N, C-alpha and C positions, 0 to 999 in steps of 0.2 A: 504493500500500500504506500509506504513511504517512497519507494522507488518510482511508483507511478506519479506521485505528486511531484517528485523532483524532476521527472522527465517532462511533465506538463508545464511546470514552472519554467524550465529551460526553453521549451517551445514558445511559451508566451513571451519570454524575454527576447528570444530571437525575432519574433514577429514585431515586437515593440521597437527593437533596435532597427529593424528593416524599415519600419514606418518612419522612425526618426531620421534615417539616412536619406529618405526620398526627398528630393528637392522639389518644392512646389513650382509648377510650370503650367501654362495653358496647354490645352490639348491640340490647339491649332493656331498658327499665326497666318493671317492673310494680309499680304502687302498689296495695296491697290495704287497703281500709278495711273493718274489721269493725264494723258499726253496733252501738252500745251495748256494746262489749266493755270491761268493767272490766279494769284492769291485773292484778288478782289472778287472773283467769281463766287467765293464763299458768301459774300455779302451783297454783291450787286443784285442778285436775284433772290435774296434771302426771304423777302416778304412773300414770294410766290412758291417757296419750297414747302413741302409737307413736313410732318413731324418725324418721319421715319428714316429719312436719308441724310442729307447734309446737316439738317438741324439736330438730328439724333447724335451725330458725331460731335457737334459743338456742345450740345446740352448734356450729354453723358460722358463725353471724352475730354481730352486735354488738347488745346490748340496752341501751337507755337506760332504766334502771329507775325513774327519777323524772321522768317527763315529765308536765307539767301543762298544762291549758288555761288561758290567761292572761286570760280574760274571762268575763263573765256576760251573758246566760244561755247555758247549755250545751245547745245544740240541734243537730240534724242538719245543717241547711243551713249554719249558721255553722261547724261543725266541718270539713265538707268544704271549705268556702271557705278556712278558716284553714290547713289542711294544705297546700293547693296554692298559696296565695298568700304564705305567711309573714306574713300580715297579720291584722288584727282588725276587728270591725264598725265601729269608729270610722273606719276608712280604707276597707275593702273594701265596706262598705255593706250586706252581707247581715246584717241585724239580728235575724233570726229565721227560722223556717220561714215564718211570716207576719209582716208588720210593717205599720205604718201610715205612709203618706206624710203627715207632720205638716202640711204646708202646705195639703193638700186634704182630709185625713181619709179618703182612699181606702185601703182594706185591700188589701194586695198580697201574693200568694204569691211566694216567693223566686225561682222561675224562670218566673213568669207572663210571657207575651209575646203580647198580643192581635194583634200584627201578623204572626204566622206561623201556619201551619196544620200539622196533623198529617200525618205521612207513614206510611202503613200503617194509618191510622185516620181516621175523620171525627169522633171524639169530642173533647171539650175537653181531654182528657188530652194531646193532641198539641200544644197551643198553648203550647210551652215553649221557652226559650232561656236563655243565660247573660247576657243584656243587663243585668239588674239588678246584676250583679257589676261593681264600678267599677274594679277593678285587674286586672293581668295575673296569670296562673297560671304555675307552673313549666313546664306543658305549652305555654302560649303562648310562653314564652321559648325553649323548644326549637325551636318552629316558626320564630321570628324568627332564632335563631342558625344555622339551616340553610337560610335562604332558603325556608322552607316545604316543604323536601324530606323532613323527618322525618314519620313517620306517627303521628298521635295519635288514639286512640279511647277513649271512656268507656262503661262498661257497669254498669248497676245496675238492680235491680227498681224502686227509687225513682227518679223522674225527677231529683230534685235530686242524688241520689248518682251519677248518670251524667253530668249536664250540667255541674255546677260544677267538678269536677276536670278535665274535658276542656278547659275554657276556651273562649275566643272563637274560636280559629283551628283547632279540631279538625276532623279529617276526618269524624268522626261521633260521635254519642252515641246510645245506645240505652237504652230503659227499657221496663218491662213494663206491658201493659194488661190489667187483670183481666177485663174483659168478654169479650174475644176470646181471651185466653191467648197473645197475640202480643207480640213485641218491636217497638217502634215508634220513630219519630224525628220530626223536624219539618223544615219547609222552611228553617229557619235553616241546616241542614247539607246538605240534598239535596232533590231533587224526587221521588225514587223510591227505595224500599229496594233495596239491591244484591241481585242474584240469589241470592247465598249466604244472605242473611238471609231472603228469601222461602222458600228451600228449607228453612232451619232451622225457620221457623214452620210449614211444611207437615208437619213431623214430629209436631206436636201433643204435644210432650213434657210440657207442663203437665198435660194430660188424662191422659197415660200415668202420670206420677208420682202422680197423685191416685187412681189405680185400686188402690193398695196401702194397707194399714193403716200407720199410724205406730206401731210398737211399739218398745220399748227395744232398743238395739243389743246389750246384754248382759242377763243375768238381772236383773230389777228389784230384787231384794234386794241386789245389789252396788252400788247407787247410794247409798253411805253419806255422800256429801257433800251430799245433798239431804234435804229433809223428806219426810213421807209423801205418797203419790201423791194421795190425796183430801184436800184441806185447804181452809181458809176463805179463802185468799189468792189463789186462781187464778180466772180467768174462763173460762167455757165458750165453745166455738164455738156459733154459732147452730144450734139444733136438737139440741144435745148435752145429755144429762141431767146428766152429771158430768164434770169435767175430768180424766179418768183414762185410762191406757193399757189396751188399744190404742185409738188414735184411728181410728175407722172413716171414713176420708177419702172412700171411694167414696160412702157414704151422705151424708156431710156436704156434699159439693160441691153437692148439690141445693139446699140452703138458703144456701150461702155463695158459690157460683159459683167460677170458676177462680181468682179472687183469693185463694182459700183457701190456695193454695200459698205465698203470702207468709209465712203464719204456721206453716210447717212447715220442717224442715231441707231439704226438697227444693227450696225456693226458692233455697238456696245452690247446690245441685247444678245446677239449671237455669241459674243465672248463670254458673257456671264452665264449663258446657257451651258457652254462647255465647262466653265468653272464649277457649276453645280453638278454636272455629270461626273467630273473628276472627283469631287468630294464624295459623291455617292458610290461610284464604282471602285475607287481606290481606297475607300474606307478612311479617308483623311479625317483626322481628329479622333480616330478610334484605333490608334496604333496598338497592335497586339502586345508590343513590349512596353507600352505605357509612355512612349516618348512623344514629344511635341512634333507635329508635322508642319510643313510650311507650303502654302500656296501663294505663288507670286503671279498676280494678275495685272496686266497693263491694258488700259482702255484706249485704243489707238484712234478711234473714229473722231474723237474731239479734236485731234490734231489735223486730220485730213479736212474736216469741216472748217476749222479755223483758217487753214491755209487758203481754202477756196473762197470763203465768204467774209472773212475778216472779223475783227473783234466786236463791231457794233451791229452785226447783222441779226435779223430775226432768227435766222438759222442757228446762230450760236445760243441765243436765249432759249429757243425751243429745245435745243440739244441738251442744255443743262437742266431744264425743267423735266425732260424725259429721263435724264440720267439720275436725277434725284429720286424719281419713282423706282427706277431700276435698282438703285442702291438700297432703298427701303425694302424692296422685295428680297434682295440678296441677304440683307442683315436678318430679315425674318426667317429666311431659309437656314442661315447659320444658327439662329436661336433654336430652331426646331431640330436640326440634324446634328449639331455639335453640342449645343447647350448654351443658353444666354450668358452664363458666367464662366464658360469654359474656353472661349477663344479671345484672341487679341487681334485687332485690325488696325492698320495704319493706312492713311490716305495722304498722298503727296503727288507731286508732278515732276516731270523731267525738265521743264522750262515753261516760260510764259509765252507772250506774244505781243507784238507791237500793234498799235493802231496803223491802219493803212496810211502811208505818208501823204497821198493825195487828199484823203479825207482831212488829215491834220492841217494841211496847207489851205484847204477850202474853208476851214474854220479859223484861218489867220494864225495858225501856229507855225513854228519853225520845224521843217521836216524836209526830207528829200530822198533821192535814190542815188546810191553809189554805183556808178557804171563800171562794174568789175572788168567787163570785156575790153572797153576802151582804155581803162587804166593799165591792163596787162599789155595791150598793143603799144600804148605810148611808152610804157616803161621798157619794154624789150627793144623798141626802136631807139630810145636814148642810149641804152646799154650797148646795143650793136654799133652805134655811131662812135661811142667812146672806146669800146673794148674789142670789137671785131665780130665775135660769134653772134649769130641770131638766136633768139629765144633762149637767152640765158636763164630767164625765169620760166619755170614749167607751169606755174599756176599761182593764183591768188586765193585758192581754196581755203575756207575757214578763216578768212580775213588775215591770211598769213602769206608771206612771200616764200615760195618754194623754188630753190635754185637748182639748175642742172649742173651738178658737181662734176660729172664726166666731161662736159664741155669746158668748164672752168679749168679743170686739171689738164685737159688736152692742149688748151691754149696757154697754159702756165700763167693764169691770171691771179691777181691778188683779191681774194674773197672779201677782205675788209674794205677795200676800195670800192668793190661792186656794191656791197651793202650800204656804204656811206652815200654813194650816188643814188641808189634806189630810195633810201630814206628821204633824202632831200627832195627828190621828185614827188614822192607820194604825199609829202607834207603840203604840197602846193595844190592838191586836188580838192575840189569842193566837197564838203561834207566830212572831210577827214579832220579829226580832233588831235590825235596823237599818232606817231609812228615811232617804233623803237626796235633796236636790235634786241632780240630775245635774251642774249647772254648779258646784256647791259641794262635790262629793264629795271633791275633793283635800284640803280642809281640814276634813272632817267627823271626828267622833270614832268612827271605824271602823278596825279593824286595817288596817295598810298593805297587806297582801297583797290584801285584799278591795277596798280603795279603788282599787288599780291595776286590778283586774279590772272594776270598775264603769266606770272611765274608758275602758278599752280597748273595752268593749262599747257605749259611748254614741256613737251617730251622730245628731247633732241633727236631721237631716232625716227620720230613720226610726225613732228611738227615743222612748220616753216621756220626760217631763221629771223624773220621780221614780223612783228605784230602790228596790224592796222586797227586803230580804235576810231570808230565813227562818232559823230555828234549824235545826241539823243534824237530819236525818231527818224534817223537815217538807217537804211539797210541796203544791202546789195540787191539791185534789181533795176527794172526799167519803169518809167512812168506809164508804159502800156500795160504793166502787170497789174493784176487784180488780186484781191485777197490780202494775205499778210504772210509774214514769216517771223523768224526769231534768230538768235545767235549772238547778240551783243551783250555788253556788261550792264545795260540800263535796267532799272527796277522792273519795268514791264516784262522783261525777259528773265530776270534773275530772282524776283521775289515770288516764292512759291508757297502753297499751303503745306502744312505738316500737322496732321491731327491723328492722335491715337485714341482708341476706345476699347474697353473690354477688360479682360482679366489682367489684374496687376496695374491698372491705369487709374489715376486720380481724375476727378472732374476739375477743370479749371483752365487757365491759360497763362501765358507769359508774353510780355512785350519785349523782353530782352532779346538781343540779336542771337539767333541760332543759325546753323548752317546745314546744308544738305548732307554734309559729311557727318553730322551728328546722329543721323537716323540709324545707321547700322550699329554703332556702339551702344545706342539706347536699347535697341532690340537685344543686343548681346547681354547687356546688364539685366534686362528683364528675364532672360532665359538662363542666366548664370553660366554663360559659355564664353569662350575666348573671342575677342573681337577679330575681324578680318585682318590678315597679315600686312596689308598696306594702309590700314586705317590711320587717319590723322585727326578724326573728329573726337568730340567729347560727349558722353551720355548726357541727355537732358534729365537730370536727376529729379527735377521738380515734378515730373509727371508720374514717376514710379510710386506706386502705392505700397510703401514700406514703413 
């Protein structure tokens, strides 16, 4: 009898010790990137949001109201990489959506990988992986911390939006192929699509969503935060006479293909449909080993719509009102399938967006278009006249000067002399605020905040040797261009939302300056795991419920 009691006591002690050793963590982390979401969209349409979407994030979660991107240029691939690595291009190596390998002059797409093949496709769109990303992600660190027993999946219409957040060790990343209307992957992750993804693709949801018109969710006269429907700042779909509601998607798909869904709010719907299917079929948040799983979702359609219609369009207002409802439904799904108090979600953006310069000028503001093509032609003509070889400058991609080092070496030219000549010329161009040699940016006569962003964005192997900084409301383009873009240091491109909600998160907000690089270490602190290996950010301790 005494022996039985002793054995029972030892067993209870072991169970108690095991319970004490278990580190409390959420069952699931969901990272939501809203591509091209300016910070002010949280509040610009606030009065029209329901209670379950953006308002729920703000009313139940914690908002970092002054979160900034700490580098230039502000592009999609860099933003997704920065959020998930806590790092910057100088370290993580993703120097743009496209960049140039300076040693060879090869142009490289951010997730290009010619050594893999597509899965679910035989098109080049499938030849993608995270190999160009030089550091680990927070999702990688979760894999390492759990001996690869946590499940990690990335999902986005854009390949880079699904691949880079998912990291190197992900179970899967999925992205959308416009030609087929299917979700695809690559052999970096798998040899064959899972049965549930094949079944999802078989529903032909992209085709079904494009069988409806895109009309405004509410009466069009109530869209008072937007300018008139038919205006000079929007681009049309191929085959469309005017960029007005209703959008006859069923007819437009003939000229635009199934990829048309990218530039409609239904692209976000389709993405969240797949996210729910992944949670259900992969049992995310119900890890058999009891570890936290991680779903990285990027909503790409907001970016495509912003580029085409610009910041002040009814299309943008309607997209965010619809997204608000989509998020409310998604959070309700998480409540039901994972547990209201068992998951943590964060919402942020990869960059913002500028007002259309023509719109700004029509309102008597200072703005303009930097003619990159003419600048490149003029610069190469000047350099050829002085130094001999033609096209010494390969490109002005990413607001940077990329030199042809083979031509410079063959002609035995002085690179410093070339850079000095180029800088003097570029400073004379309209709309240019500053030009600096990347290696001397730290001591240049440029405001400190911008100097720091230049340094953080400079990767010697993948960035140009000279940085061009434009005046506010200027960007590379033509007055004939419609819609908008991003890429600069200014607040409209660099001020982004960062809100966390759910398990382990306090309710509240902070107005102190935080940075995009702070998101990954904050998640690391929440999960009690090591931060990514290239991290330079600091955890936002105010939001942690400890």
